[in-house]
C-alpha positions as CSV (number, residue, x, y, z in Angstrom):
1,M,134.3,114.2,101.5
2,I,134.4,115.7,98.0
3,A,134.0,113.5,94.9
4,H,137.0,112.2,93.1
5,R,138.3,114.8,90.6
6,G,140.2,114.5,87.3
7,P,143.7,115.7,86.5
8,E,142.6,118.8,84.7
9,L,140.6,120.1,87.7
10,I,143.4,119.2,90.1
11,E,145.9,121.1,88.0
12,Q,143.5,124.1,87.9
13,L,143.1,124.0,91.7
14,L,146.9,124.1,92.2
15,R,147.5,126.8,89.6
16,S,144.8,129.0,91.2
17,A,146.0,128.5,94.8
18,D,147.3,131.8,96.0
19,P,149.5,131.9,99.2
20,G,148.7,135.6,99.5
21,P,150.5,137.8,102.0
22,E,150.7,135.1,104.6
23,G,152.8,132.9,102.2
24,F,150.7,129.8,102.9
25,V,147.7,128.2,101.3
26,A,146.4,124.6,101.7
27,V,144.8,122.6,99.0
28,E,142.9,119.5,100.2
29,L,143.3,116.4,97.9
30,Q,142.3,112.8,98.3
31,P,145.0,110.0,98.1
32,L,143.6,108.8,94.7
33,E,144.2,112.3,93.3
34,L,147.8,112.4,94.1
35,P,149.1,110.6,91.0
36,Y,147.9,113.6,89.0
37,V,150.3,116.0,90.8
38,S,154.0,116.1,90.0
39,P,156.4,117.9,92.4
40,A,157.0,120.6,89.8
41,M,153.3,121.6,90.1
42,L,153.8,122.7,93.7
43,E,154.6,126.4,93.9
44,K,156.2,128.1,96.8
45,G,153.8,128.4,99.8
46,V,151.3,125.8,98.3
47,H,150.7,122.9,100.7
48,V,148.8,119.8,99.7
49,Q,146.9,118.3,102.6
50,V,146.0,114.7,102.0
51,M,142.5,114.0,103.4
52,T,141.4,110.4,103.9
53,P,137.7,109.5,104.5
54,G,136.4,110.7,107.9
55,A,139.7,112.3,108.8
56,L,140.1,115.8,110.3
57,V,142.6,118.3,109.0
58,I,144.7,117.7,112.1
59,H,145.2,114.1,110.8
60,A,146.2,115.2,107.3
61,V,149.6,114.5,105.8
62,D,151.0,117.8,104.6
63,I,153.1,118.0,101.4
64,S,155.0,121.1,100.2
65,R,158.1,121.9,98.3
66,S,161.2,123.7,99.5
67,G,163.7,124.2,96.7
68,E,164.5,120.7,95.3
69,D,163.0,119.0,98.4
70,L,159.6,117.7,98.9
71,V,158.7,118.0,102.6
72,I,156.1,115.5,103.8
73,D,154.9,116.0,107.4
74,V,153.3,112.8,108.7
75,P,151.2,113.6,111.8
76,R,150.3,111.5,114.8
77,Y,147.4,113.0,116.8
78,R,145.8,111.5,119.8
79,E,143.5,112.8,122.5
80,R,145.2,112.1,125.8
81,G,142.5,109.6,126.8
82,E,143.1,107.7,123.4
83,W,146.9,107.4,123.8
84,E,147.3,103.7,123.1
85,L,151.0,103.1,123.8
86,P,152.4,101.6,126.9
87,I,154.7,104.5,127.7
88,A,153.9,108.1,128.5
89,P,153.8,110.6,125.6
90,E,156.7,112.6,127.1
91,A,158.9,109.5,127.3
92,Y,157.9,108.4,123.8
93,D,158.8,111.8,122.4
94,R,162.3,111.5,123.9
95,L,162.8,108.1,122.3
96,F,161.2,109.2,119.1
97,E,163.6,112.1,118.8
98,H,166.6,109.8,119.5
99,V,165.5,107.5,116.7
100,V,165.0,110.3,114.2
101,T,168.4,111.9,115.1
102,V,170.3,108.6,114.9
103,R,168.7,107.6,111.6
104,E,169.2,111.0,110.0
105,E,172.9,111.2,111.1
106,A,173.6,107.7,109.8
107,R,171.2,108.0,106.8
108,V,169.9,104.5,107.7
109,I,166.7,104.8,105.8
110,E,165.1,101.9,103.8
111,H,164.1,104.1,100.9
112,A,167.4,105.6,100.1
113,P,166.8,105.7,96.2
114,T,164.3,108.5,96.8
115,G,166.9,110.5,98.8
116,A,164.8,110.3,101.9
117,R,165.9,112.3,105.0
118,L,164.2,112.9,108.3
119,R,163.3,116.0,110.3
120,Y,162.3,116.0,114.0
121,Y,159.6,118.4,115.2
122,K,159.1,119.1,118.9
123,P,155.5,117.9,119.7
124,S,152.7,119.7,121.3
125,I,151.8,117.7,124.5
126,S,149.0,119.1,126.6
127,P,146.8,117.6,129.3
128,T,144.2,116.9,126.7
129,D,146.0,116.4,123.3
130,I,149.2,115.0,121.8
131,E,150.3,116.3,118.4
132,M,153.4,114.8,116.9
133,A,154.8,114.7,113.4
134,V,157.9,113.5,111.6
135,G,159.1,115.3,108.5
136,V,160.2,113.2,105.6
137,L,162.3,115.0,102.9
138,L,162.6,113.6,99.4
139,D,164.6,114.7,96.4
140,S,161.8,116.0,94.1
141,T,163.9,115.1,91.0
142,R,163.7,111.4,92.0
143,V,159.9,111.4,92.6
144,D,157.4,111.1,89.7
145,D,154.3,112.2,91.6
146,L,152.9,113.0,95.0
147,A,151.3,109.5,95.3
148,T,154.8,108.0,95.4
149,A,156.0,110.6,97.9
150,Y,153.0,110.0,100.1
151,L,153.5,106.3,100.2
152,V,157.2,106.5,100.9
153,A,156.6,109.0,103.7
154,L,153.9,106.8,105.3
155,R,156.3,103.8,105.2
156,V,159.2,105.8,106.6
157,G,157.1,107.3,109.3
158,A,155.7,103.9,110.3
159,A,159.2,102.5,110.4
160,V,160.4,105.3,112.7
161,H,157.5,104.8,115.1
162,A,158.1,101.0,115.1
163,A,161.8,101.6,115.9
164,T,160.8,103.9,118.7
165,L,158.6,101.2,120.3
166,E,161.4,98.7,119.9
167,L,163.9,101.0,121.5
168,A,161.5,101.4,124.5
169,L,162.0,97.7,125.3
170,T,165.8,97.8,125.4
171,D,168.5,98.8,127.8
172,E,169.5,101.5,125.3
173,G,166.1,103.0,125.6
174,S,166.3,103.1,129.3
175,R,169.7,104.9,129.0
176,V,168.3,107.5,126.6
177,L,165.4,108.3,129.1
178,Q,167.8,108.4,132.1
179,E,170.1,110.8,130.3
180,A,167.2,113.1,129.3
181,R,167.7,116.6,130.7
182,P,165.8,119.8,130.7
183,D,166.2,121.3,127.3
184,P,165.6,125.1,127.4
185,A,166.3,127.1,124.3
186,I,167.5,130.1,126.4
187,P,170.5,129.7,128.8
188,V,168.7,129.7,132.2
189,D,171.5,131.4,134.1
190,S,171.7,134.2,131.6
191,Y,168.0,134.8,131.7
192,L,167.9,134.9,135.5
193,R,170.6,137.6,135.5
194,M,168.7,139.9,133.2
195,P,167.4,143.1,135.1
196,S,163.7,143.1,135.7
197,G,163.4,146.5,133.9
198,E,165.0,144.9,130.7
199,L,162.6,142.0,130.9
200,T,159.7,144.4,131.2
201,R,160.9,146.5,128.2
202,R,161.3,143.4,126.0
203,Q,157.8,142.1,127.0
204,A,156.3,145.5,126.2
205,M,158.0,145.6,122.8
206,F,156.7,142.1,122.0
207,D,153.2,143.1,123.1
208,L,153.3,146.2,120.9
209,L,154.5,144.4,117.8
210,I,152.2,141.4,118.0
211,S,149.2,143.7,118.6
212,Q,149.8,145.1,115.1
213,E,149.4,141.6,113.7
214,P,152.6,141.8,111.6
215,K,153.3,139.3,108.8
216,K,156.5,138.3,110.4
217,V,158.4,139.3,113.6
218,S,161.8,138.1,114.9
219,G,163.7,138.1,118.1
220,I,167.2,137.4,119.3
221,F,168.6,136.5,122.7
222,E,172.2,137.7,122.5
223,D,173.8,135.3,125.0
224,G,173.9,131.9,123.2
225,L,172.6,133.4,119.9
226,V,169.1,132.0,120.2
227,T,166.7,133.3,117.6
228,I,163.0,133.1,117.2
229,E,160.7,133.9,114.2
230,L,156.9,134.3,114.2
231,A,155.2,134.1,110.8
232,R,151.5,134.8,110.4
233,A,149.8,131.8,108.9
234,E,146.2,133.0,109.1
235,D,144.2,135.5,111.1
236,S,145.5,135.7,114.6
237,K,147.6,132.5,114.3
238,Y,151.3,132.2,113.9
239,H,153.9,129.6,113.0
240,I,156.9,129.8,115.4
241,Q,160.5,128.6,114.9
242,I,163.2,128.7,117.5
243,L,166.9,128.1,116.6
244,S,169.1,127.3,119.6
245,I,172.5,125.7,120.0
246,L,171.4,124.5,123.4
247,A,168.2,122.6,122.3
248,R,168.6,118.9,121.5
249,A,166.6,119.4,118.3
250,G,168.5,122.6,117.4
251,K,165.3,123.8,115.8
252,I,161.9,123.8,117.5
253,N,158.9,124.4,115.3
254,T,155.2,124.6,115.8
255,I,153.4,121.7,114.1
256,R,150.2,123.7,113.7
257,P,149.8,127.5,113.9
258,V,149.4,128.9,117.4
259,D,146.7,131.4,118.3
260,V,148.2,134.8,119.1
261,G,146.9,134.6,122.7
262,Q,148.9,131.4,123.2
263,I,152.2,132.5,121.8
264,S,153.7,133.6,125.2
265,S,152.7,130.3,126.9
266,W,154.0,128.2,124.0
267,C,157.3,130.0,124.0
268,R,157.7,129.7,127.8
269,K,156.8,126.0,127.7
270,N,159.6,125.5,125.1
271,G,162.2,127.3,127.2
272,A,162.1,130.6,125.2
273,P,160.1,133.2,127.2
274,V,159.1,136.2,125.0
275,D,160.6,138.7,127.5
276,S,164.1,137.3,126.9
277,F,164.2,138.4,123.2
278,E,165.0,141.7,121.6
279,W,162.1,142.0,119.1
280,N,161.9,143.5,115.6
281,A,159.3,143.5,112.9
282,V,160.5,141.9,109.6
283,S,159.4,143.7,106.5
């Protein structure tokens, strides 16, 4: 862990941070350094990753600015063997999404003076790892520094997780789980009706575009107006965002960048196979 740094050095680090052509750069800070950073010091594409002693980057809270909003992503990462909760990760995610959705719709959030809102991210759940996160959005004009934003986000995130566990013990929680349904982004019937030749053409177009390592590539599935966007975060890794009127979350995002070789499997897992989209490079 790096030594504690003063406000002048922190300001210099942030001013020199260059998102570059990828549009993203991370600056690692310690919690004690956050009081030196005001929201106005965060330029577009600059992300502050809050590193606590002994933590890996995958555990870091991520803070960035989008317009007048501060976006604080609070992660929850566990290896499958270290999952400590009494319900399976898949069931927990369904309840977690329900809590976030209900709270965001009702704006029932304890820290209302900061303008807090919630954002649900679809988790990455594999046989070996569980990566979850909740996004907490704060009005940057109501926050003096990132230390305040960090603490508010941690409290809100903890409250959401506590409410999720409480929901799991109720009849309402059982109802939410019983009513859970497959949640594809692409209309399954429409996809199955597509001619094999068209699927092959679209797959080939995706393979060609992604082999050129573009900065950004987008696709559209015409029936249902499902869109997908891949944005290069770093060498051979991409952030993926799917917008679908069918998906419960409406928007499905990667929490961490996906290696280029795993894009197809990630998309299929989330109900949006790459051969269903008409692809185009985005300049």
